Every structure is written in C-alpha cells, then in structure tokens.
N, C-alpha and C positions, 0 to 999 in steps of 0.2 A: 362598266363603260359609260353608261348614262350618268351615273353619279359623278364621275370625273368631269364630264362635259358641263354639268350643272352645279359644280361645287361652289361657285360664287353667287348662285341664285337662291332666292328665298321662295321655295315652292309652297303655295297655299292651296290645299284641296278644300273647296267650298262645298262639302257634301257630308251629310250625316250617315251615309250608307256604309255599314261595316264591310260589305262586299267590295265597294270601291276602295276603301282604306287598304284592305288586304291585297287587292290587285296592284295598286300603286306601289305598295311595299315590295311585292314580288318583283316588280320591274326594277327594283334597286334604286329607288328615288327617296331621298330624305325630304320629308315634307311636314308641314303643320296643318292642323285642321281648324278651319274657321267657317262657321255656318251662319248665314244671314237668312232669316225667314222672309220669303217673298210670297205674295199672293199668286198661286200657280193657276192663273186664268189666262185664256187665250181666245182669239176669234174662232168661232166654231166653223168658219170656212176653211181654216188651215187643216191640212191632211198629212198624216205620216210624219216624215222627217221635218216638215215645216213647223210642226208643233214642238218637237224636241229642240230644233234650232232656235226657235223663238224663246222657249223657256230657259235654255242654258244661257242665252244672251241676256235675258232679264236677270238671271241669278248673278251674272258677271257685272251687270250695271249697278247692282247694290254696292259694289266695291269702288265705283268710279273715283271718289276723292281719297281713296286709301291705297292706291297702287303706287309704290315707290320704285326708284331706279332698278333695283335688282329683283323685284317681285315678279312672280309668275303665278297668276290666279287660274285655277282649273275648276270649271263648273261642268256639271253633266246633268242630263235628263234622259229618261227612258220611258217609252210607252209600249204597250202591246196593242197592235192594230189588227182588228178583226171585223169582218162585215162592214167595212168602210167607216169604222168608228174606233176611237181610242178607249182602251180599257185601262183605267188608271188604278190607283191604290184603292182597294175595297174599304168601305167605311165600317163594315161589321161582318160577322160570320155569314149572314144570309146573302149579302152581296158577293162575298168571296165564293160561296157555293154556286151562286148563279153564274158568275164569270167562268168558273171552271167547267160548269155544265155546257156553257156556250163554246168553250175551246175543245171539249171532249170530242174525239174522233175526227178532228179537223186540223187544217193547217192555218197558222197565223204568222204575222210578221212582228218582229221586235225591232223598234227603232231606238237608237241611242245617239245623242249628240254631245259633243264636248266643246266648250268655249275656252280658249287659251288667251288670257288677257295679260298684257304687260303695260307699262306706262305709256308706250307709244304705238301699241298695236293690239288688234283683237282678231282672232281667227277661229272659225267654227268648222268642225269636221263632224261627219255623221256616218253611221253604218246601219245596215239592215241585215237581219238574219231571219230565215224562215224556219219555223218549228212546227212539227207535226206531233199531235197527241193520239194515242190509242183511244178507243172508247173507254172512258173512265166510269166505273160504277158509282152510284150515289154513296155507297159505303166507303169506297176509296177516297172520294172527294171529302166526305164528312170527317173521316179519320185524319186526313191531311190538314184540313182547316182547324180542327180541334187541337191537334198535337203540334202544329208548326206555326199557327197564328200568322198567316202571310199578309198582314194588314199594312206592311210597309213596302209591299212589292207590287209593281204594275202588273195587272192581269191576275193578281192573287196567287202567284206561284214563283218559287225560286227553282231554276233548272238544276241547281246543285243539291237540292233537297230531295226528300223521299219521293215526292210526286214526279220529279224529273227522272229519277232512277227507274221508277216503275212505269211511267207514262209516256215519256218522249221516245218516239219511234224513229224520227228522222230530223236532222238539222242541216240546213244549207247556209253556210256563212260562219261567222265567229261565235263560238260558244261563250266567250267572255263578254261579247256584246250583249248577249241575253242576260248575263249577270249584271249588266249596267255600265260597262266600261270597255269600249273597243280598244284594248291596250296596244294592239299591233299598230293602229293608226295614231294613237297618242304617242307612242315611241317614235314613230317617223317624224312627227311634228316637233317633239322635244329635242331630238338629235340635231335638228336644223337651227335651234336657237343659239 
C-alpha cells in the first residue's frame, strides 16, 4: 500500500541503526541509506522529546543542500529518559552496567523523534513509551553487556534482545518506539505525502 503511494519518491533513511533499517523494510518501503555524522550535542535545558526533536532536526539539516524534488529524507533519534536525565549510548561496559543498574526495578520513558524532510517541507513527529524493568541482578546485567555489547543503544539495552525478554515487565505505548522508530506514526505521515 505505502510502496504504491511512494513509488515515485526517493526515500533516504539517514540512520545507521540496523533496527530502524529492519522496521522501515517491514513497513514495505523501498529506501536507500545515507548517514551523515553530526555532533550529537544539545542544550542541557532541553528535556525528553525536546532533545530527540532537536537532534533529528539537526540530522536532517545536514542534508539541506542535497534534497531534490522527489526526495524524502527520514532522520530519527531515541533517548531513554530516567530521573530527569537522558541516558544515551554507553561509552564502555562499565557505563552500560551502571545505566542498567539505574533502570533495574524501575520505570523509565523512551522518547523517539522522526524528522521527515522534503525539498519544500520539514515535519517532526515524536512518541513516548513507558518501560518497566524487574530487579535485575548484577550477574544478569554483566551477562547481557558482555554477550550483547549494547554500546549502540540508548540506555544500554535493546528491548528485542535477551535483557528485554527476561527483564521488561510492563510497557505502555509502542514497542517499536522503544526499538527506535515509532512506525505507526511514521506510516501516518508517509501516507499523507
């Protein structure tokens, strides 16, 4: 359905995330991948979705002079929000363990934003999901970090991986948003184009 609607469009996903690639493919969209590295810094006064909105807009801005008539650039950003701060990608195993210990036995929020940029427009959508973890033992956390190396994941975990299978007790909102792409909202936007 969507493929038909977008058949004359050149969809570019500006993300290196294998999860986002997989989800967009599952949506039935033909796309290419083009990633531009940007400095992912933001004003520390920004909170929750303000951060992801800002960062996905910055990622789209990197394409400003390269958007042609039939192009649709899709950028995305995801953060884990806990105790009034953003947990981003851990730099090493120690940081990953510390993040998971922080999330253990508690509820946190996952914010994802998408920027859809065309030659003449730019639109940002965001979503939020609440995720609850059981009390994770240090052994479970260390096993996960050692075997799954979650260094490319906000909050040091992938809900679709082992830690999600054994640790997530409740989720309110979109599961795919936690994976990094609120596909239900992206679909609604793309179908309008």
